[in-house]
N, CA, C and O atoms as a CHARMM CRD file, in Angstrom:
* protein
*
  332
    1    1 UNK  N      6.17500   2.04500   9.18000 PROA 1      0.00000
    2    1 UNK  CA     5.03800   2.52600   9.93600 PROA 1      0.00000
    3    1 UNK  C      5.28600   3.98000  10.32700 PROA 1      0.00000
    4    1 UNK  O      6.42200   4.42200  10.50000 PROA 1      0.00000
    5    2 UNK  N      4.20100   4.68500  10.45600 PROA 2      0.00000
    6    2 UNK  CA     4.29300   6.04900  10.95100 PROA 2      0.00000
    7    2 UNK  C      3.52900   6.10100  12.26000 PROA 2      0.00000
    8    2 UNK  O      2.93700   5.10500  12.67700 PROA 2      0.00000
    9    3 UNK  N      3.53700   7.24200  12.90100 PROA 3      0.00000
   10    3 UNK  CA     2.80000   7.38100  14.14400 PROA 3      0.00000
   11    3 UNK  C      1.35500   6.95400  13.97100 PROA 3      0.00000
   12    3 UNK  O      0.72200   7.28600  12.96900 PROA 3      0.00000
   13    4 UNK  N      0.83600   6.22800  14.93200 PROA 4      0.00000
   14    4 UNK  CA    -0.53300   5.75800  14.84500 PROA 4      0.00000
   15    4 UNK  C     -0.64100   4.36700  14.26800 PROA 4      0.00000
   16    4 UNK  O     -1.73500   3.80500  14.22100 PROA 4      0.00000
   17    5 UNK  N      0.47300   3.79400  13.82400 PROA 5      0.00000
   18    5 UNK  CA     0.46700   2.41600  13.35900 PROA 5      0.00000
   19    5 UNK  C      0.03800   2.20200  11.92100 PROA 5      0.00000
   20    5 UNK  O     -0.09500   1.05500  11.49500 PROA 5      0.00000
   21    6 UNK  N     -0.18300   3.26300  11.15700 PROA 6      0.00000
   22    6 UNK  CA    -0.59900   3.11300   9.77000 PROA 6      0.00000
   23    6 UNK  C      0.61300   2.88500   8.87000 PROA 6      0.00000
   24    6 UNK  O      1.58900   3.63100   8.94800 PROA 6      0.00000
   25    7 UNK  N      0.56100   1.85900   8.01600 PROA 7      0.00000
   26    7 UNK  CA     1.69900   1.57200   7.12800 PROA 7      0.00000
   27    7 UNK  C      1.95900   2.70800   6.14600 PROA 7      0.00000
   28    7 UNK  O      1.03100   3.35700   5.66200 PROA 7      0.00000
   29    8 UNK  N      3.23200   2.93400   5.86400 PROA 8      0.00000
   30    8 UNK  CA     3.63600   3.92400   4.87200 PROA 8      0.00000
   31    8 UNK  C      4.41000   3.22400   3.77000 PROA 8      0.00000
   32    8 UNK  O      5.34500   2.47100   4.04100 PROA 8      0.00000
   33    9 UNK  N      4.01900   3.47400   2.52300 PROA 9      0.00000
   34    9 UNK  CA     4.71500   2.93300   1.36100 PROA 9      0.00000
   35    9 UNK  C      5.49600   4.05300   0.69700 PROA 9      0.00000
   36    9 UNK  O      5.12200   5.22200   0.80000 PROA 9      0.00000
   37   10 UNK  N      6.57000   3.70300   0.02100 PROA 10     0.00000
   38   10 UNK  CA     7.37500   4.69000  -0.70100 PROA 10     0.00000
   39   10 UNK  C      7.79100   4.10000  -2.03700 PROA 10     0.00000
   40   10 UNK  O      8.24600   2.95800  -2.10400 PROA 10     0.00000
   41   11 UNK  N      7.63300   4.88200  -3.10400 PROA 11     0.00000
   42   11 UNK  CA     8.06900   4.48500  -4.44600 PROA 11     0.00000
   43   11 UNK  C      8.88100   5.61900  -5.05300 PROA 11     0.00000
   44   11 UNK  O      8.58800   6.79300  -4.82500 PROA 11     0.00000
   45   12 UNK  N      9.88700   5.27000  -5.81700 PROA 12     0.00000
   46   12 UNK  CA    10.61500   6.26000  -6.59600 PROA 12     0.00000
   47   12 UNK  C      9.77800   6.55500  -7.82300 PROA 12     0.00000
   48   12 UNK  O      9.45800   5.64200  -8.58500 PROA 12     0.00000
   49   13 UNK  N      9.41800   7.81100  -8.02800 PROA 13     0.00000
   50   13 UNK  CA     8.46800   8.16100  -9.08800 PROA 13     0.00000
   51   13 UNK  C      9.09700   8.24800 -10.47500 PROA 13     0.00000
   52   13 UNK  O      8.46500   7.85600 -11.45500 PROA 13     0.00000
   53   14 UNK  N     10.31000   8.74500 -10.58100 PROA 14     0.00000
   54   14 UNK  CA    10.89700   8.91200 -11.91400 PROA 14     0.00000
   55   14 UNK  C      9.99100   9.76500 -12.78300 PROA 14     0.00000
   56   14 UNK  O      9.50700  10.80400 -12.33600 PROA 14     0.00000
   57   15 UNK  N      9.75500   9.34200 -14.01900 PROA 15     0.00000
   58   15 UNK  CA     8.90500  10.10800 -14.94100 PROA 15     0.00000
   59   15 UNK  C      7.46200   9.60300 -14.96900 PROA 15     0.00000
   60   15 UNK  O      6.67900  10.00500 -15.82900 PROA 15     0.00000
   61   16 UNK  N      7.11100   8.72100 -14.02500 PROA 16     0.00000
   62   16 UNK  CA     5.74600   8.19100 -13.98600 PROA 16     0.00000
   63   16 UNK  C      4.80400   9.17100 -13.29100 PROA 16     0.00000
   64   16 UNK  O      5.22600   9.97700 -12.46200 PROA 16     0.00000
   65   17 UNK  N      3.52000   9.08800 -13.64400 PROA 17     0.00000
   66   17 UNK  CA     2.51100   9.96900 -13.06000 PROA 17     0.00000
   67   17 UNK  C      2.11400   9.54000 -11.65500 PROA 17     0.00000
   68   17 UNK  O      1.65700  10.35500 -10.85300 PROA 17     0.00000
   69   18 UNK  N      2.28700   8.27900 -11.36800 PROA 18     0.00000
   70   18 UNK  CA     1.87500   7.74900 -10.08200 PROA 18     0.00000
   71   18 UNK  C      1.93900   6.23500 -10.09300 PROA 18     0.00000
   72   18 UNK  O      2.59400   5.63500 -10.94600 PROA 18     0.00000
   73   19 UNK  N      1.26000   5.62800  -9.15000 PROA 19     0.00000
   74   19 UNK  CA     1.23600   4.16700  -9.08200 PROA 19     0.00000
   75   19 UNK  C     -0.05700   3.69100  -8.44100 PROA 19     0.00000
   76   19 UNK  O     -0.65700   4.37700  -7.61300 PROA 19     0.00000
   77   20 UNK  N     -0.46800   2.49400  -8.84800 PROA 20     0.00000
   78   20 UNK  CA    -1.62700   1.83800  -8.26200 PROA 20     0.00000
   79   20 UNK  C     -1.16200   1.01500  -7.07600 PROA 20     0.00000
   80   20 UNK  O     -0.12400   0.35700  -7.13300 PROA 20     0.00000
   81   21 UNK  N     -1.92700   1.05600  -6.01400 PROA 21     0.00000
   82   21 UNK  CA    -1.64400   0.26400  -4.82700 PROA 21     0.00000
   83   21 UNK  C     -2.67300  -0.85600  -4.76600 PROA 21     0.00000
   84   21 UNK  O     -3.88000  -0.61300  -4.79100 PROA 21     0.00000
   85   22 UNK  N     -2.18200  -2.07100  -4.68700 PROA 22     0.00000
   86   22 UNK  CA    -3.03800  -3.24400  -4.54200 PROA 22     0.00000
   87   22 UNK  C     -2.76600  -3.82800  -3.16800 PROA 22     0.00000
   88   22 UNK  O     -1.61800  -3.89600  -2.72900 PROA 22     0.00000
   89   23 UNK  N     -3.81800  -4.24500  -2.49600 PROA 23     0.00000
   90   23 UNK  CA    -3.70200  -4.68200  -1.10600 PROA 23     0.00000
   91   23 UNK  C     -4.40400  -6.02900  -0.91800 PROA 23     0.00000
   92   23 UNK  O     -5.45900  -6.28500  -1.49700 PROA 23     0.00000
   93   24 UNK  N     -3.79600  -6.87100  -0.10100 PROA 24     0.00000
   94   24 UNK  CA    -4.37900  -8.16200   0.25900 PROA 24     0.00000
   95   24 UNK  C     -4.42500  -8.24900   1.77800 PROA 24     0.00000
   96   24 UNK  O     -3.38900  -8.23400   2.44300 PROA 24     0.00000
   97   25 UNK  N     -5.63500  -8.34000   2.32100 PROA 25     0.00000
   98   25 UNK  CA    -5.79300  -8.49400   3.77500 PROA 25     0.00000
   99   25 UNK  C     -6.29600  -9.89300   4.11600 PROA 25     0.00000
  100   25 UNK  O     -6.83000 -10.12800   5.20000 PROA 25     0.00000
  101   26 UNK  N     -6.11500 -10.82000   3.16900 PROA 26     0.00000
  102   26 UNK  CA    -6.48400 -12.21100   3.41400 PROA 26     0.00000
  103   26 UNK  C     -7.43600 -12.80200   2.39700 PROA 26     0.00000
  104   26 UNK  O     -7.71600 -13.99900   2.44200 PROA 26     0.00000
  105   27 UNK  N     -7.93900 -11.99400   1.48400 PROA 27     0.00000
  106   27 UNK  CA    -8.89200 -12.49500   0.48500 PROA 27     0.00000
  107   27 UNK  C     -8.36800 -12.32800  -0.94200 PROA 27     0.00000
  108   27 UNK  O     -9.14300 -12.38100  -1.89700 PROA 27     0.00000
  109   28 UNK  N     -7.06700 -12.12900  -1.09200 PROA 28     0.00000
  110   28 UNK  CA    -6.47800 -11.91300  -2.40500 PROA 28     0.00000
  111   28 UNK  C     -6.29000 -10.43000  -2.68600 PROA 28     0.00000
  112   28 UNK  O     -6.90400  -9.57600  -2.04700 PROA 28     0.00000
  113   29 UNK  N     -5.43400 -10.14400  -3.65000 PROA 29     0.00000
  114   29 UNK  CA    -5.13500  -8.75500  -3.98600 PROA 29     0.00000
  115   29 UNK  C     -6.30200  -8.09900  -4.70600 PROA 29     0.00000
  116   29 UNK  O     -6.91400  -8.67100  -5.60800 PROA 29     0.00000
  117   30 UNK  N     -6.58800  -6.87200  -4.27100 PROA 30     0.00000
  118   30 UNK  CA    -7.60800  -6.04100  -4.90600 PROA 30     0.00000
  119   30 UNK  C     -7.04400  -4.63800  -5.04000 PROA 30     0.00000
  120   30 UNK  O     -6.28400  -4.17400  -4.18900 PROA 30     0.00000
  121   31 UNK  N     -7.42900  -3.96300  -6.13000 PROA 31     0.00000
  122   31 UNK  CA    -6.97700  -2.57700  -6.29900 PROA 31     0.00000
  123   31 UNK  C     -7.50800  -1.76300  -5.13000 PROA 31     0.00000
  124   31 UNK  O     -8.70100  -1.78600  -4.82800 PROA 31     0.00000
  125   32 UNK  N     -6.60900  -1.04900  -4.48200 PROA 32     0.00000
  126   32 UNK  CA    -6.94900  -0.33700  -3.25800 PROA 32     0.00000
  127   32 UNK  C     -6.97300   1.17500  -3.43800 PROA 32     0.00000
  128   32 UNK  O     -7.88600   1.84700  -2.95900 PROA 32     0.00000
  129   33 UNK  N     -5.96200   1.71400  -4.13400 PROA 33     0.00000
  130   33 UNK  CA    -5.87100   3.16200  -4.26800 PROA 33     0.00000
  131   33 UNK  C     -4.87900   3.50900  -5.36700 PROA 33     0.00000
  132   33 UNK  O     -4.20000   2.63100  -5.89900 PROA 33     0.00000
  133   34 UNK  N     -4.79600   4.79300  -5.70400 PROA 34     0.00000
  134   34 UNK  CA    -3.80500   5.31400  -6.64400 PROA 34     0.00000
  135   34 UNK  C     -3.12300   6.48900  -5.95500 PROA 34     0.00000
  136   34 UNK  O     -3.78000   7.29300  -5.29400 PROA 34     0.00000
  137   35 UNK  N     -1.80900   6.58600  -6.10900 PROA 35     0.00000
  138   35 UNK  CA    -1.06600   7.68600  -5.50100 PROA 35     0.00000
  139   35 UNK  C     -0.26000   8.41500  -6.56000 PROA 35     0.00000
  140   35 UNK  O      0.30400   7.79300  -7.46100 PROA 35     0.00000
  141   36 UNK  N     -0.20800   9.72700  -6.44900 PROA 36     0.00000
  142   36 UNK  CA     0.63500  10.53800  -7.32400 PROA 36     0.00000
  143   36 UNK  C      1.81100  11.11700  -6.53100 PROA 36     0.00000
  144   36 UNK  O      2.54200  11.97700  -7.02100 PROA 36     0.00000
  145   37 UNK  N      1.97500  10.63500  -5.31400 PROA 37     0.00000
  146   37 UNK  CA     3.06000  11.07900  -4.44300 PROA 37     0.00000
  147   37 UNK  C      3.97200   9.89800  -4.14100 PROA 37     0.00000
  148   37 UNK  O      3.48700   8.77200  -4.03100 PROA 37     0.00000
  149   38 UNK  N      5.27600  10.11600  -4.00400 PROA 38     0.00000
  150   38 UNK  CA     6.17200   8.99300  -3.70000 PROA 38     0.00000
  151   38 UNK  C      5.86900   8.34000  -2.34800 PROA 38     0.00000
  152   38 UNK  O      6.14600   7.15600  -2.15500 PROA 38     0.00000
  153   39 UNK  N      5.30800   9.10200  -1.42100 PROA 39     0.00000
  154   39 UNK  CA     4.98000   8.56200  -0.09900 PROA 39     0.00000
  155   39 UNK  C      3.47100   8.38900   0.01800 PROA 39     0.00000
  156   39 UNK  O      2.70000   9.28500  -0.32600 PROA 39     0.00000
  157   40 UNK  N      3.06500   7.22900   0.50600 PROA 40     0.00000
  158   40 UNK  CA     1.64500   6.92100   0.63900 PROA 40     0.00000
  159   40 UNK  C      1.40800   6.31300   2.01200 PROA 40     0.00000
  160   40 UNK  O      2.12400   5.39700   2.41700 PROA 40     0.00000
  161   41 UNK  N      0.41200   6.81100   2.72900 PROA 41     0.00000
  162   41 UNK  CA     0.05400   6.28800   4.03700 PROA 41     0.00000
  163   41 UNK  C     -1.31100   5.61100   3.91600 PROA 41     0.00000
  164   41 UNK  O     -2.28200   6.22800   3.47900 PROA 41     0.00000
  165   42 UNK  N     -1.37500   4.34800   4.30500 PROA 42     0.00000
  166   42 UNK  CA    -2.64000   3.60200   4.29600 PROA 42     0.00000
  167   42 UNK  C     -3.40000   3.95200   5.57200 PROA 42     0.00000
  168   42 UNK  O     -3.05000   3.50200   6.66300 PROA 42     0.00000
  169   43 UNK  N     -4.43400   4.75500   5.41700 PROA 43     0.00000
  170   43 UNK  CA    -5.19900   5.21500   6.57100 PROA 43     0.00000
  171   43 UNK  C     -6.41500   4.33600   6.86100 PROA 43     0.00000
  172   43 UNK  O     -7.36400   4.78100   7.50700 PROA 43     0.00000
  173   44 UNK  N     -6.39000   3.09200   6.38500 PROA 44     0.00000
  174   44 UNK  CA    -7.48900   2.16300   6.65900 PROA 44     0.00000
  175   44 UNK  C     -7.64700   1.96300   8.16100 PROA 44     0.00000
  176   44 UNK  O     -6.69600   2.12800   8.92600 PROA 44     0.00000
  177   45 UNK  N     -8.84000   1.61200   8.56500 PROA 45     0.00000
  178   45 UNK  CA    -9.10800   1.33900   9.97400 PROA 45     0.00000
  179   45 UNK  C     -8.18300   0.22100  10.45400 PROA 45     0.00000
  180   45 UNK  O     -8.07800  -0.83100   9.82500 PROA 45     0.00000
  181   46 UNK  N     -7.52400   0.46800  11.56500 PROA 46     0.00000
  182   46 UNK  CA    -6.61100  -0.52600  12.12600 PROA 46     0.00000
  183   46 UNK  C     -7.40700  -1.65400  12.76800 PROA 46     0.00000
  184   46 UNK  O     -8.57300  -1.46400  13.11500 PROA 46     0.00000
  185   47 UNK  N     -6.78900  -2.83900  12.93500 PROA 47     0.00000
  186   47 UNK  CA    -7.49700  -3.94800  13.57800 PROA 47     0.00000
  187   47 UNK  C     -7.82400  -3.62000  15.03200 PROA 47     0.00000
  188   47 UNK  O     -7.32700  -2.64200  15.59100 PROA 47     0.00000
  189   48 UNK  N     -8.66200  -4.44800  15.62700 PROA 48     0.00000
  190   48 UNK  CA    -9.05800  -4.26200  17.02300 PROA 48     0.00000
  191   48 UNK  C     -7.82900  -4.29000  17.93800 PROA 48     0.00000
  192   48 UNK  O     -6.82300  -4.92600  17.62400 PROA 48     0.00000
  193   49 UNK  N     -7.92600  -3.60600  19.05000 PROA 49     0.00000
  194   49 UNK  CA    -6.83800  -3.56500  20.03000 PROA 49     0.00000
  195   49 UNK  C     -6.45300  -4.99600  20.40900 PROA 49     0.00000
  196   49 UNK  O     -7.31300  -5.83100  20.68900 PROA 49     0.00000
  197   50 UNK  N     -5.15300  -5.26200  20.41100 PROA 50     0.00000
  198   50 UNK  CA    -4.63900  -6.57800  20.77500 PROA 50     0.00000
  199   50 UNK  C     -4.61000  -7.57000  19.61900 PROA 50     0.00000
  200   50 UNK  O     -4.17400  -8.70800  19.78900 PROA 50     0.00000
  201   51 UNK  N     -5.07000  -7.14800  18.44900 PROA 51     0.00000
  202   51 UNK  CA    -5.08200  -8.01700  17.27500 PROA 51     0.00000
  203   51 UNK  C     -3.91800  -7.64900  16.36400 PROA 51     0.00000
  204   51 UNK  O     -3.64800  -6.47100  16.12700 PROA 51     0.00000
  205   52 UNK  N     -3.23600  -8.66300  15.85900 PROA 52     0.00000
  206   52 UNK  CA    -2.13300  -8.45800  14.92400 PROA 52     0.00000
  207   52 UNK  C     -2.49800  -9.11200  13.59700 PROA 52     0.00000
  208   52 UNK  O     -2.94700 -10.25800  13.56800 PROA 52     0.00000
  209   53 UNK  N     -2.30500  -8.38300  12.49600 PROA 53     0.00000
  210   53 UNK  CA    -2.60800  -8.89800  11.16400 PROA 53     0.00000
  211   53 UNK  C     -1.46200  -8.55800  10.21900 PROA 53     0.00000
  212   53 UNK  O     -0.61200  -7.72200  10.52400 PROA 53     0.00000
  213   54 UNK  N     -1.45800  -9.21500   9.07700 PROA 54     0.00000
  214   54 UNK  CA    -0.48900  -8.92500   8.02100 PROA 54     0.00000
  215   54 UNK  C     -1.24800  -8.33600   6.84500 PROA 54     0.00000
  216   54 UNK  O     -2.20300  -8.93600   6.35000 PROA 54     0.00000
  217   55 UNK  N     -0.82300  -7.16300   6.39800 PROA 55     0.00000
  218   55 UNK  CA    -1.35400  -6.55400   5.18400 PROA 55     0.00000
  219   55 UNK  C     -0.27000  -6.65800   4.12400 PROA 55     0.00000
  220   55 UNK  O      0.87100  -6.26100   4.36000 PROA 55     0.00000
  221   56 UNK  N     -0.61900  -7.19000   2.95700 PROA 56     0.00000
  222   56 UNK  CA     0.31100  -7.33700   1.84300 PROA 56     0.00000
  223   56 UNK  C     -0.00700  -6.30600   0.77000 PROA 56     0.00000
  224   56 UNK  O     -1.17000  -6.04000   0.46700 PROA 56     0.00000
  225   57 UNK  N      1.03500  -5.73800   0.21100 PROA 57     0.00000
  226   57 UNK  CA     0.88900  -4.71000  -0.81400 PROA 57     0.00000
  227   57 UNK  C      1.75400  -5.05100  -2.02500 PROA 57     0.00000
  228   57 UNK  O      2.80500  -5.68100  -1.90500 PROA 57     0.00000
  229   58 UNK  N      1.28600  -4.61900  -3.18300 PROA 58     0.00000
  230   58 UNK  CA     2.11200  -4.58500  -4.38400 PROA 58     0.00000
  231   58 UNK  C      1.66700  -3.36500  -5.17200 PROA 58     0.00000
  232   58 UNK  O      0.52600  -2.92300  -5.04400 PROA 58     0.00000
  233   59 UNK  N      2.56200  -2.82000  -5.98500 PROA 59     0.00000
  234   59 UNK  CA     2.24200  -1.61700  -6.75500 PROA 59     0.00000
  235   59 UNK  C      2.68700  -1.79400  -8.19300 PROA 59     0.00000
  236   59 UNK  O      3.54500  -2.61900  -8.51000 PROA 59     0.00000
  237   60 UNK  N      2.08100  -1.00000  -9.04500 PROA 60     0.00000
  238   60 UNK  CA     2.49700  -0.92800 -10.44900 PROA 60     0.00000
  239   60 UNK  C      2.38500   0.53400 -10.87600 PROA 60     0.00000
  240   60 UNK  O      1.43200   1.22700 -10.51900 PROA 60     0.00000
  241   61 UNK  N      3.36800   0.98900 -11.64100 PROA 61     0.00000
  242   61 UNK  CA     3.37800   2.38100 -12.08100 PROA 61     0.00000
  243   61 UNK  C      2.25000   2.67100 -13.05900 PROA 61     0.00000
  244   61 UNK  O      1.69800   1.77300 -13.69500 PROA 61     0.00000
  245   62 UNK  N      1.92400   3.98100 -13.15700 PROA 62     0.00000
  246   62 UNK  CA     0.91400   4.46300 -14.09800 PROA 62     0.00000
  247   62 UNK  C      1.54300   5.56300 -14.95900 PROA 62     0.00000
  248   62 UNK  O      2.30200   6.40300 -14.47600 PROA 62     0.00000
  249   63 UNK  N      1.20300   5.52600 -16.24100 PROA 63     0.00000
  250   63 UNK  CA     1.64300   6.55400 -17.17500 PROA 63     0.00000
  251   63 UNK  C      0.51900   6.76600 -18.18400 PROA 63     0.00000
  252   63 UNK  O      0.02400   5.81300 -18.78600 PROA 63     0.00000
  253   64 UNK  N      0.12700   8.00600 -18.35900 PROA 64     0.00000
  254   64 UNK  CA    -1.00400   8.34900 -19.22900 PROA 64     0.00000
  255   64 UNK  C     -2.24000   7.54200 -18.84000 PROA 64     0.00000
  256   64 UNK  O     -2.98700   7.05400 -19.68900 PROA 64     0.00000
  257   65 UNK  N     -2.42600   7.42000 -17.53700 PROA 65     0.00000
  258   65 UNK  CA    -3.59200   6.77100 -16.93800 PROA 65     0.00000
  259   65 UNK  C     -3.69900   5.27000 -17.23400 PROA 65     0.00000
  260   65 UNK  O     -4.79000   4.70200 -17.17300 PROA 65     0.00000
  261   66 UNK  N     -2.57900   4.63200 -17.55200 PROA 66     0.00000
  262   66 UNK  CA    -2.54500   3.18900 -17.79300 PROA 66     0.00000
  263   66 UNK  C     -1.44800   2.54900 -16.95200 PROA 66     0.00000
  264   66 UNK  O     -0.45300   3.19500 -16.62600 PROA 66     0.00000
  265   67 UNK  N     -1.63100   1.27900 -16.60200 PROA 67     0.00000
  266   67 UNK  CA    -0.56900   0.52800 -15.92100 PROA 67     0.00000
  267   67 UNK  C      0.60300   0.37000 -16.88000 PROA 67     0.00000
  268   67 UNK  O      0.42300   0.13400 -18.07400 PROA 67     0.00000
  269   68 UNK  N      1.80900   0.50700 -16.33100 PROA 68     0.00000
  270   68 UNK  CA     2.99900   0.35900 -17.16400 PROA 68     0.00000
  271   68 UNK  C      4.09800  -0.30900 -16.34400 PROA 68     0.00000
  272   68 UNK  O      4.21200  -0.08100 -15.13900 PROA 68     0.00000
  273   69 UNK  N      4.90200  -1.13000 -17.00500 PROA 69     0.00000
  274   69 UNK  CA     6.02200  -1.78000 -16.34400 PROA 69     0.00000
  275   69 UNK  C      5.61200  -3.06800 -15.66800 PROA 69     0.00000
  276   69 UNK  O      4.58700  -3.66700 -15.99400 PROA 69     0.00000
  277   70 UNK  N      6.43200  -3.48100 -14.72300 PROA 70     0.00000
  278   70 UNK  CA     6.22600  -4.73100 -14.00100 PROA 70     0.00000
  279   70 UNK  C      5.70700  -4.45700 -12.59600 PROA 70     0.00000
  280   70 UNK  O      5.91100  -3.37900 -12.03800 PROA 70     0.00000
  281   71 UNK  N      5.03700  -5.44800 -12.04400 PROA 71     0.00000
  282   71 UNK  CA     4.58100  -5.35900 -10.66200 PROA 71     0.00000
  283   71 UNK  C      5.77700  -5.30900  -9.72600 PROA 71     0.00000
  284   71 UNK  O      6.82200  -5.89400 -10.01300 PROA 71     0.00000
  285   72 UNK  N      5.63000  -4.62700  -8.63600 PROA 72     0.00000
  286   72 UNK  CA     6.65700  -4.61300  -7.59400 PROA 72     0.00000
  287   72 UNK  C      6.69200  -5.97100  -6.90800 PROA 72     0.00000
  288   72 UNK  O      5.84500  -6.83000  -7.15200 PROA 72     0.00000
  289   73 UNK  N      7.66800  -6.14500  -6.06300 PROA 73     0.00000
  290   73 UNK  CA     7.65500  -7.30200  -5.18000 PROA 73     0.00000
  291   73 UNK  C      6.54200  -7.08500  -4.16500 PROA 73     0.00000
  292   73 UNK  O      6.12400  -5.95000  -3.93700 PROA 73     0.00000
  293   74 UNK  N      6.06600  -8.14600  -3.56500 PROA 74     0.00000
  294   74 UNK  CA     5.03700  -8.04100  -2.53400 PROA 74     0.00000
  295   74 UNK  C      5.70200  -7.64900  -1.22700 PROA 74     0.00000
  296   74 UNK  O      6.69400  -8.25200  -0.81600 PROA 74     0.00000
  297   75 UNK  N      5.14700  -6.63400  -0.57700 PROA 75     0.00000
  298   75 UNK  CA     5.64200  -6.17600   0.71200 PROA 75     0.00000
  299   75 UNK  C      4.61000  -6.54900   1.76800 PROA 75     0.00000
  300   75 UNK  O      3.43500  -6.20500   1.64700 PROA 75     0.00000
  301   76 UNK  N      5.05700  -7.25700   2.80500 PROA 76     0.00000
  302   76 UNK  CA     4.18000  -7.65100   3.89700 PROA 76     0.00000
  303   76 UNK  C      4.47700  -6.79100   5.11400 PROA 76     0.00000
  304   76 UNK  O      5.62800  -6.65400   5.52800 PROA 76     0.00000
  305   77 UNK  N      3.42000  -6.21300   5.68400 PROA 77     0.00000
  306   77 UNK  CA     3.57800  -5.33700   6.84100 PROA 77     0.00000
  307   77 UNK  C      2.69600  -5.84000   7.96700 PROA 77     0.00000
  308   77 UNK  O      1.49400  -6.03600   7.78800 PROA 77     0.00000
  309   78 UNK  N      3.30300  -6.05000   9.13400 PROA 78     0.00000
  310   78 UNK  CA     2.54700  -6.45500  10.32400 PROA 78     0.00000
  311   78 UNK  C      1.88300  -5.20700  10.90300 PROA 78     0.00000
  312   78 UNK  O      2.53300  -4.18800  11.13600 PROA 78     0.00000
  313   79 UNK  N      0.58200  -5.31300  11.12700 PROA 79     0.00000
  314   79 UNK  CA    -0.18200  -4.18600  11.65800 PROA 79     0.00000
  315   79 UNK  C     -0.84000  -4.62500  12.95300 PROA 79     0.00000
  316   79 UNK  O     -1.48900  -5.66900  13.01000 PROA 79     0.00000
  317   80 UNK  N     -0.66900  -3.83100  13.97500 PROA 80     0.00000
  318   80 UNK  CA    -1.21300  -4.15900  15.29700 PROA 80     0.00000
  319   80 UNK  C     -2.29000  -3.16100  15.68300 PROA 80     0.00000
  320   80 UNK  O     -2.16100  -1.96000  15.44600 PROA 80     0.00000
  321   81 UNK  N     -3.34100  -3.67500  16.27500 PROA 81     0.00000
  322   81 UNK  CA    -4.39000  -2.81100  16.79500 PROA 81     0.00000
  323   81 UNK  C     -3.90100  -2.13200  18.05900 PROA 81     0.00000
  324   81 UNK  O     -3.31600  -2.78400  18.92400 PROA 81     0.00000
  325   82 UNK  N     -4.12900  -0.83800  18.18100 PROA 82     0.00000
  326   82 UNK  CA    -3.69400  -0.10600  19.35500 PROA 82     0.00000
  327   82 UNK  C     -4.72500   0.95500  19.69400 PROA 82     0.00000
  328   82 UNK  O     -5.64700   1.21600  18.92100 PROA 82     0.00000
  329   83 UNK  N     -4.55900   1.55700  20.84700 PROA 83     0.00000
  330   83 UNK  CA    -5.48300   2.60000  21.28800 PROA 83     0.00000
  331   83 UNK  C     -5.29100   3.86600  20.51900 PROA 83     0.00000
  332   83 UNK  O     -5.99100   4.84900  20.76500 PROA 83     0.00000
């Protein structure tokens, strides 16, 4: 987490152009975003104050604008609503 409670993901880029971020907030994984930077901050609206939720993420590398390699492990991050 970074300041403000937004989850931060990090991937080692190597020779890849970037990676796709897939997110599950309770309805199954859906493609969420693409990053060309090793560090990615999910700036989605946080839950209501006093509410705690789990956001699950998985990523896959991209090369020449196509998915390549294997899916990452699923990372679960607890996100709390705050002021």
